[in-house]
C-alpha positions as CSV (number, residue, x, y, z in Angstrom):
1,X,10.8,22.2,29.0
2,X,11.2,18.5,28.3
3,X,8.4,16.5,29.8
4,X,5.9,19.4,30.2
5,X,4.1,18.7,27.0
6,X,0.7,17.0,27.6
7,X,-1.5,16.1,24.5
8,X,-5.0,17.9,24.4
9,X,-8.4,16.4,24.7
10,X,-9.0,16.4,21.0
11,X,-5.8,14.5,20.5
12,X,-6.6,12.0,23.0
13,X,-10.1,11.3,21.6
14,X,-8.7,10.9,18.2
15,X,-6.0,8.5,19.5
16,X,-8.7,6.3,21.2
17,X,-11.0,6.4,18.2
18,X,-8.2,5.3,15.8
19,X,-6.9,2.5,18.1
20,X,-10.1,1.3,20.0
21,X,-8.1,-1.7,21.4
22,X,-6.3,0.4,23.9
23,X,-7.7,0.9,27.2
24,X,-8.8,4.5,28.1
25,X,-8.0,4.0,31.7
26,X,-4.5,2.9,30.9
27,X,-4.0,5.9,28.7
28,X,-5.1,8.4,30.7
29,X,-4.8,7.4,34.3
30,X,-2.1,4.7,33.9
31,X,-4.5,2.1,35.5
32,X,-4.9,-1.5,34.3
33,X,-3.6,-3.3,31.3
34,X,-2.9,-1.4,28.1
35,X,-5.3,-3.3,25.8
36,X,-9.0,-3.8,26.6
37,X,-10.1,-7.2,27.7
38,X,-10.0,-10.0,25.1
39,X,-7.7,-8.1,22.8
40,X,-4.3,-9.7,22.1
41,X,-1.4,-8.5,19.9
42,X,1.2,-10.8,18.0
43,X,4.2,-12.2,19.7
44,X,7.7,-11.7,18.6
45,X,9.1,-15.2,17.7
46,X,12.8,-15.4,16.4
47,X,13.0,-13.2,13.3
48,X,9.4,-13.4,12.6
49,X,6.2,-11.5,13.8
50,X,3.9,-14.4,14.3
51,X,0.0,-13.7,13.6
52,X,-2.1,-13.6,16.7
53,X,-5.9,-13.3,17.1
54,X,-7.5,-11.0,14.6
55,X,-7.7,-7.4,16.0
56,X,-11.1,-5.7,16.0
57,X,-11.8,-4.0,12.4
58,X,-10.8,-0.3,12.2
59,X,-12.9,0.9,9.4
60,X,-12.6,-1.3,6.2
61,X,-9.6,-3.5,6.5
62,X,-8.5,-7.2,5.7
63,X,-9.0,-8.0,9.4
64,X,-5.7,-10.0,9.3
65,X,-2.5,-9.4,11.4
66,X,0.2,-8.7,9.1
67,X,3.1,-11.2,9.2
68,X,6.6,-9.4,9.0
69,X,10.3,-10.2,9.5
70,X,12.5,-8.3,11.8
71,X,16.4,-8.1,12.0
72,X,18.4,-8.8,15.2
73,X,17.6,-5.5,16.7
74,X,13.9,-5.9,16.1
75,X,13.8,-3.4,13.2
76,X,11.3,-4.6,10.4
77,X,12.9,-5.7,7.3
78,X,11.6,-4.8,3.6
79,X,10.6,-8.1,2.2
80,X,11.4,-8.6,-1.7
81,X,8.6,-10.4,-3.7
82,X,10.1,-11.2,-7.3
83,X,7.7,-12.0,-10.1
84,X,8.6,-15.9,-9.9
85,X,7.4,-15.9,-6.3
86,X,4.3,-13.8,-6.7
87,X,2.1,-16.9,-7.5
88,X,3.0,-18.3,-4.1
89,X,2.6,-15.1,-2.3
90,X,-1.0,-14.9,-3.3
91,X,-1.7,-18.2,-1.3
92,X,1.1,-17.9,1.5
93,X,1.3,-14.0,2.1
94,X,0.5,-14.4,5.8
95,X,2.3,-17.6,6.5
96,X,5.3,-17.3,8.6
97,X,7.7,-19.7,6.9
98,X,6.8,-18.3,3.3
99,X,7.4,-14.6,4.4
100,X,10.8,-15.7,6.3
101,X,12.1,-17.4,3.1
102,X,11.8,-14.3,1.1
103,X,14.7,-12.0,0.7
104,X,14.8,-9.2,3.4
105,X,16.6,-5.9,3.1
106,X,16.7,-2.3,4.3
107,X,16.4,0.9,2.4
108,X,17.3,4.2,3.9
109,X,14.4,6.3,4.6
110,X,11.8,3.4,4.8
111,X,10.6,2.1,8.1
112,X,7.9,0.1,9.2
113,X,6.0,-2.6,7.4
114,X,7.1,-2.6,3.8
115,X,7.1,-5.0,0.9
116,X,8.9,-4.7,-2.5
117,X,7.3,-6.1,-5.4
118,X,8.9,-6.5,-9.1
119,X,6.8,-5.2,-11.9
120,X,5.9,-7.2,-15.0
121,X,4.3,-5.9,-18.0
122,X,3.7,-2.3,-19.3
123,X,0.1,-1.6,-18.2
124,X,1.5,1.2,-15.7
125,X,3.9,2.8,-18.3
126,X,5.3,5.3,-18.1
127,X,5.0,5.5,-14.5
128,X,6.4,2.0,-13.9
129,X,8.2,-0.1,-16.3
130,X,8.7,-3.8,-16.9
131,X,11.3,-5.1,-14.1
132,X,11.1,-2.1,-11.9
133,X,10.7,-2.7,-8.3
134,X,8.1,-0.9,-6.1
135,X,8.5,-0.2,-2.5
136,X,5.2,-0.3,-0.9
137,X,3.8,0.4,2.9
138,X,1.0,-1.7,4.1
139,X,-2.4,-0.1,4.1
140,X,-4.6,-1.0,7.2
141,X,-7.5,1.4,6.6
142,X,-8.8,0.8,3.2
143,X,-11.5,3.3,3.7
144,X,-8.7,6.1,4.1
145,X,-6.4,5.2,1.3
146,X,-5.1,8.3,-1.0
147,X,-7.2,8.6,-4.3
148,X,-5.2,8.6,-7.5
149,X,-2.1,6.8,-5.9
150,X,-0.7,3.5,-7.0
151,X,-1.4,0.5,-5.1
152,X,-0.3,-3.4,-5.3
153,X,-3.4,-5.4,-4.7
154,X,-3.2,-8.9,-3.4
155,X,-5.7,-11.5,-4.4
156,X,-6.1,-15.2,-4.1
157,X,-4.9,-15.6,-7.7
158,X,-3.0,-12.4,-8.7
159,X,-0.7,-9.5,-7.6
160,X,-1.7,-6.4,-9.2
161,X,-0.4,-3.0,-9.6
162,X,-3.2,-0.5,-10.2
163,X,-4.0,3.2,-9.5
164,X,-7.1,3.6,-7.3
165,X,-9.2,6.6,-7.5
166,X,-11.4,6.2,-4.5
167,X,-11.3,4.8,-0.9
168,X,-13.0,1.5,-0.3
169,X,-16.1,1.9,1.9
170,X,-18.1,-1.1,1.2
171,X,-17.0,-4.7,1.6
172,X,-19.8,-5.8,-0.7
173,X,-18.9,-3.3,-3.4
174,X,-16.2,-3.1,-6.2
175,X,-12.8,-1.5,-6.8
176,X,-12.1,0.4,-10.0
177,X,-8.7,-0.6,-11.3
178,X,-7.0,2.0,-13.4
179,X,-4.0,1.6,-15.5
180,X,-1.6,4.6,-16.6
181,X,-1.3,3.1,-19.9
182,X,-4.7,4.1,-21.2
183,X,-4.0,3.7,-24.7
184,X,-3.9,-0.2,-24.4
185,X,-5.6,-1.0,-21.0
186,X,-9.0,0.0,-20.1
187,X,-10.5,0.3,-16.5
188,X,-12.0,-2.8,-15.1
189,X,-13.4,-3.5,-11.6
190,X,-12.8,-6.1,-9.0
191,X,-15.1,-7.3,-6.0
192,X,-13.7,-5.9,-2.6
193,X,-14.3,-9.3,-1.3
194,X,-11.5,-10.5,-3.4
195,X,-8.9,-8.3,-1.9
196,X,-6.6,-9.9,0.6
197,X,-3.8,-7.4,1.2
198,X,-3.3,-3.6,0.0
199,X,-0.1,-1.9,-0.3
200,X,0.6,1.8,-1.2
201,X,3.6,2.5,-3.6
202,X,6.0,4.8,-1.5
203,X,9.0,4.4,-3.8
204,X,10.5,2.8,-6.9
205,X,13.9,1.1,-8.0
206,X,14.3,1.7,-11.6
207,X,16.1,-0.5,-13.9
208,X,16.9,2.4,-16.4
209,X,18.6,5.8,-15.6
210,X,16.4,8.5,-16.9
211,X,17.5,10.8,-19.7
212,X,17.7,14.4,-20.1
213,X,14.1,15.9,-19.4
214,X,12.4,17.8,-22.2
215,X,12.7,21.5,-21.2
216,X,9.3,22.3,-22.5
217,X,7.6,19.5,-20.8
218,X,9.4,20.6,-17.4
219,X,8.2,24.3,-18.0
220,X,4.6,23.1,-18.9
221,X,4.4,20.9,-15.7
222,X,5.6,23.8,-13.5
223,X,3.0,26.2,-15.2
224,X,0.1,23.7,-14.5
225,X,1.2,23.0,-10.9
226,X,1.6,26.8,-10.3
227,X,-2.0,27.2,-11.4
228,X,-3.0,24.6,-8.5
229,X,-3.9,21.8,-10.8
230,X,-2.5,18.1,-10.7
231,X,-0.2,17.6,-13.7
232,X,-0.9,13.9,-14.0
233,X,-4.7,14.5,-13.9
234,X,-4.5,17.1,-16.6
235,X,-2.4,15.0,-19.0
236,X,-4.5,11.9,-18.3
237,X,-7.6,14.1,-19.2
238,X,-6.0,15.6,-22.3
239,X,-4.8,11.9,-23.3
240,X,-8.4,10.5,-22.8
241,X,-10.0,13.4,-24.8
242,X,-7.6,13.0,-27.7
243,X,-8.3,9.3,-27.9
244,X,-12.1,9.3,-27.2
245,X,-11.7,7.6,-24.0
246,X,-10.3,4.4,-25.5
247,X,-10.7,1.4,-23.2
248,X,-9.0,-1.9,-23.4
249,X,-8.8,-4.7,-20.8
250,X,-5.4,-6.0,-19.4
251,X,-3.7,-6.8,-16.0
252,X,-1.0,-4.8,-14.4
253,X,1.4,-6.7,-12.1
254,X,1.2,-10.1,-13.6
255,X,2.3,-13.5,-12.0
256,X,4.1,-16.1,-14.1
């Protein structure tokens, strides 16, 4: 029956642990304010979500309130950051005016806080090609990111597209940045303290239509996955073994 469902104890504990700013009295008994004393949220102003006071850290995060744009109905836009705007983005990524001046658009199937970044260079080839556009969702919990996925990392100097192999669990540590084009770019590291924003790649707008797939490669991929292995990991291992783990340095999503 509609309205008869009630969350269990474990679900309530997980909810309060994930969102410690929510008042337990308000959630369980409907008493008092929704947020604990001293906690505030961003306010909606026009078509910009303006940054408010910093929310308490939940795990390893940037500690900053994300600035987003919304349409007339209050739905969050996906903001496009072209290559020529990325140098400015590194300095103004959380400023209302700069984010508001970027081109907003909507993509079916994508909702919530997203950014679209234009790819420059070939360091993530063949996964991502020059002038492709990656659609990314905001990563709030750096310590819970998905290993081996592709991410856009924003620092004070660069916007980088890299593959991260492990969660970020220490603010004083370093991050390994992996390129898919292992024949020309080697793994390098970056201090966690340099990271300002982290975005997980969720989709891609390609500038070239794919050709007919190689049937032998398709059958090979199916066989590898049927055995319970990750196709990309197996191919990366074979490529590295054949090249003797050749390592060369290079950036990923470069700014002009």
